[in-house]
C-alpha positions as CSV (number, residue, x, y, z in Angstrom):
1,M,0.0,0.0,0.0
2,H,1.2,3.5,-0.8
3,P,2.4,5.4,2.3
4,V,0.1,8.4,1.6
5,V,-2.9,6.1,1.3
6,A,-1.9,4.3,4.6
7,F,-1.5,7.7,6.3
8,L,-4.9,8.9,5.1
9,L,-6.6,5.7,6.2
10,N,-5.0,5.8,9.6
11,A,-6.0,9.5,10.0
12,L,-9.6,8.6,9.1
13,A,-9.6,5.7,11.5
14,L,-8.2,8.0,14.3
15,Y,-10.8,10.6,13.5
16,A,-13.6,8.0,13.7
17,V,-12.4,6.6,17.0
18,I,-12.1,10.0,18.6
19,G,-15.5,10.9,17.2
20,A,-17.1,7.8,18.6
21,I,-15.7,8.4,22.1
22,V,-16.7,12.1,22.1
23,A,-20.2,11.2,20.7
24,V,-20.9,8.6,23.3
25,A,-19.7,11.0,26.1
26,F,-21.8,13.8,24.7
27,A,-24.9,11.8,24.2
28,T,-24.6,10.4,27.8
29,F,-23.6,13.6,29.7
30,G,-23.2,16.7,27.6
31,V,-26.4,17.0,25.6
32,T,-28.3,18.3,28.6
33,W,-25.6,21.0,29.2
34,V,-25.7,22.3,25.7
35,Q,-29.5,22.1,25.5
36,P,-31.2,22.6,28.9
37,A,-34.3,20.5,27.9
38,P,-35.0,16.9,28.8
39,V,-33.7,14.6,26.1
40,S,-35.1,11.1,25.6
41,L,-33.1,7.9,24.9
42,G,-34.3,7.9,21.3
43,A,-33.1,11.4,20.7
44,R,-29.7,10.6,22.2
45,I,-29.4,7.6,19.9
46,L,-30.2,9.9,16.9
47,L,-27.6,12.4,18.0
48,L,-24.8,9.8,17.9
49,P,-24.0,9.7,14.1
50,G,-24.0,13.5,13.8
51,A,-21.9,14.0,16.9
52,T,-19.4,11.4,15.6
53,A,-19.0,13.1,12.3
54,L,-18.9,16.6,13.7
55,W,-17.0,15.9,16.9
56,P,-14.6,18.9,16.8
57,Y,-17.6,21.3,16.7
58,V,-19.5,19.3,19.4
59,L,-16.4,19.3,21.6
60,V,-15.9,23.0,21.3
61,R,-19.6,23.8,22.0
62,W,-19.5,21.4,25.0
63,I,-16.3,23.0,26.5
64,R,-17.6,26.6,26.0
65,I,-20.9,25.8,27.9
66,R,-19.0,24.4,30.9
């Protein structure tokens, strides 16, 4: 495999792993801090894919609210 391709795939995998960790933590604890309304389990599950993909934005918003 070409080194550039390997680097890009590793970077994508790292982005996805960090995103999954941030998304689960956000859906479990942080969503009620960012939005002060009650959030159901179904809504938390629906937030997971978006929070995984947009984890840098989610993390910045979560840190600013604290």
